[in-house]
C-alpha positions in Angstrom: 56.3 81.9 65.2 53.2 80.0 64.4 52.3 79.6 60.7 48.3 78.6 60.2 46.9 76.2 57.5 43.9 77.1 55.9 41.9 74.0 57.7 42.6 75.7 60.8 41.1 79.3 59.9 38.0 77.3 58.0 37.0 75.1 60.7 37.1 77.9 63.3 34.6 79.7 61.0 32.6 76.8 60.2 30.1 76.1 63.1 28.9 73.1 61.3 32.1 71.8 61.4 32.8 69.0 64.6 36.4 70.5 64.6 35.0 74.3 65.1 34.9 74.7 68.7 38.6 73.5 69.2 39.7 75.5 65.9 38.3 79.1 67.5 39.2 78.3 70.8 42.7 78.0 69.0 42.6 81.1 66.5 41.2 83.3 69.1 44.2 82.0 71.6 46.7 82.7 69.1 45.4 86.0 67.5 45.1 87.2 71.4 48.5 86.1 71.8 52.4 87.9 71.7 53.2 85.0 69.9 53.7 85.6 65.7 51.3 84.1 63.6 52.3 83.6 60.4 49.5 83.1 56.8 51.3 82.4 53.9 49.0 83.7 50.8 48.5 80.4 50.0 46.2 80.1 52.9 44.8 82.8 52.5 43.7 82.2 49.1 42.8 78.7 50.2 40.3 80.3 53.1 38.5 82.4 50.6 38.6 79.3 48.3 36.4 77.1 50.6 34.8 79.7 52.4 32.8 81.3 49.6 32.4 77.7 47.8 28.4 77.9 46.9 28.6 73.7 46.8 29.2 74.2 50.7 27.3 74.3 53.3 27.6 78.2 55.1 29.2 79.4 52.1 29.5 82.9 52.7 30.1 86.1 50.6 33.3 87.4 49.4 32.4 90.3 50.9 32.2 88.6 54.8 35.0 85.9 53.7 37.3 89.4 52.9 36.4 91.0 56.0 37.5 87.7 57.8 40.8 87.9 56.5 40.7 91.5 56.8 40.5 90.9 61.1 42.8 88.7 60.7 45.6 91.0 59.1 45.0 93.8 61.5 46.3 91.8 64.7 49.3 93.5 65.9 51.0 89.8 65.9 50.2 88.4 62.2 52.5 88.7 59.2 51.7 88.0 55.9 54.6 85.3 55.2 56.3 85.6 51.8 58.9 83.5 49.7 62.6 84.1 50.7 66.5 84.1 48.9 66.7 80.4 48.6 62.6 79.5 48.5 63.0 77.6 45.3 66.0 75.6 46.4 63.8 74.5 49.8 60.3 74.3 47.6 62.2 71.9 45.3 63.7 69.4 47.4 60.3 69.4 49.4 59.2 68.3 47.0 61.0 65.5 45.6 62.0 64.0 49.2 58.0 64.5 50.2 56.8 62.9 46.7 54.4 66.1 46.6 52.5 66.3 43.4 49.7 67.5 42.4 47.3 69.1 45.5 50.3 68.5 47.6 52.2 70.7 46.4 50.4 73.2 47.7 51.6 71.8 50.7 54.9 72.0 50.2 54.9 75.5 49.6 53.6 76.3 53.3 56.0 73.5 54.6 59.0 75.3 52.5 57.4 78.7 54.1 57.1 77.6 57.7 61.0 76.2 57.4 62.6 79.3 56.2 60.4 81.1 58.7 61.9 78.9 61.3 58.0 78.9 63.0 56.2 75.6 63.5 53.0 74.8 61.4 49.8 74.5 62.4 47.5 71.8 60.8 44.8 69.0 60.9 46.3 68.1 57.7 48.3 64.6 58.1 50.4 64.9 54.6 52.4 67.4 56.0 54.5 64.8 57.9 55.7 63.8 54.4 57.7 67.1 54.5 61.5 66.6 56.6 62.5 69.3 58.8 59.6 70.5 58.8 58.4 71.5 62.6 54.4 70.8 62.9 51.7 69.6 65.4 47.4 68.8 64.8 46.3 71.7 67.8 42.7 70.3 67.1 44.4 66.6 68.3 
């Protein structure tokens, strides 16, 4: 399974982003493939929060952004990820081991969900390197 971070989703829909083409190709490839794609609720909420921010160029309406999420969730290989039993213990360990505080706690949540599911995280955020045991790659590099 591949777990997606919000930056890959956002870049794929932000035509003004320098990473747009690579992110769009990555997303189209993943959603049309057979491999499972995991979307944590944190990722979905972050996409909605960022893409509807009126301060950002190219902001979408809430309706447009929600439609994009609905398209993803209809893909047969997409699964919404929720915490499993033992999530707190893993999350707590990642927070301490990764020295995650403030906004990095959200990254620790995504890292924990990825580890719990034996998955690989796709993100262009290098902060994920701080979490031991997390397998992640930057598909845009």
